[in-house]
C-alpha positions, 0 to 999 in steps of 0.5 A: 706541242710538238713544235715546243718539243722541237724548240727546246731539243737545240736549248738543251743540246746547247746547254750541254756544249755549254757545260763541256767547255766549261769543264774543258776550261776548268781542265785546262787550268787544272792541267796548268796548275798541275804543270807548275806542281810538277815543275816545283817538284822537279826544282826540290829534287835538284836543290837537294839532290845537287846542293844538299848531297855529300855525294854529289860534293864528292864527285865535282871535286874529283870532276874540277880536278879540286884536290889537284889544283889546291895543291898546285895553288898552295905551292905557288903561294907558299913560293910567293911567301917564300923569296922575300925570305932569301930561302930557296923554294927547294925548302918547300919540296915533297912538305905537302903531298896530294894525299895530304890535300885529299884527306883534309879537303874531304875531312873539312867537308865531312865536318862541315855536313856534321856542323862541327869544326875541322883542324888539320893536321899540320905536323909533317908540314912543319916538320918537313919545313923545318928539316928542309929549312936547317938542311939549306942553311948547313949547306949554305954554312949558315947558323941560324942565331935567336932572331933568325931561328923566330924569322924561320918559325914565322915563316913556318906559321905563314906557309901552315896557315896558307894551307889550312885556309886553302883547304877550306871550301868556300861558301860551304859554311853557307851552304850548310848553315841554311841545309837544315832550313832548306830540308824541313821546306823539302819534306813539307814541299813535297808532301804538298806537291804529292797531295796537290797533285792527287786532288788534281787529278782526282778533280780532273777525272770527275770532270771527265766521263772516259779515263782516256781524256783524263789521262791526256789533261795529265798528258798536257801536264808532264809535257808542258812541266818537261819543257818548263824545267829544260828551258832555262838550263838549255838557254844557260848551257847553250849561251853559257853566260854563267861561265862569265862569273868572276870567282876566285882563286881559280880552283874554286872557279872551277868548282863553281862551274862544274857544280852549276852545270851539274845543276842543269844537267841534273835538270834536263835529266828531269825533263827527260824522265817527264818527257817519258812519262808524257810518252808512256801516257800517250801511248796508254790513252791509244790502248785505251782508245783501241779497246773501246772502239772494239768493244 
């Protein structure tokens, strides 16, 4: 009888160890799924904040000196249009001001986010060109006939068209076209991710007798998620491979580089936030253990 009891003890002990191993394995799997959920949250937040946020667009425009570069580009293109006409490039002087570029680019951006078309007010540009041309002809002692007036009108219209095209932000309409669809995914995705996080944490809690063990698995998740969120941006920023993208004109390339770099920086900030959460959880685990030892 006693021999049977002795034989049964190791078997029960082995069963308990087996259950613990299975429980630990399940907790690790759930912890991995939790880390994937955190990464998904990071992607949802970063894309929403960097791609579809109007204030972020304004910051990127300022950081890349978009307005100044557009103004320089417009004058360069206007000079190319002017040279074959026989007019002096001085007719372009003071026809376009930086504040007008600010006004029209911002107006185009605001209208785009509202889903509306924007029409730049070019009356000052037209009148300025016409006045400068008249002054040039007067200085040269030239009286423009009807045909020349038509050519002057075509010249002014070509400069105006160039200006209207230049103030348009490339790919803005494309981003706006997918914004409404993405926002539905965004809010639905956030709700699903939060629900998944709650469910997984409750499942891990149910498999662990002690609170600090539950927190330990959550710490694994946040730490793993921090590395997963950070690794791609770090590789991109260190190698700079994305800078080899061919985009034109130059001012749009500069804007795109600022845009992409800020996306990577935002991912890194999210990663740092996850690391901070992990450190906080580690401190909590240590405090809980210390309290248990004292008890």
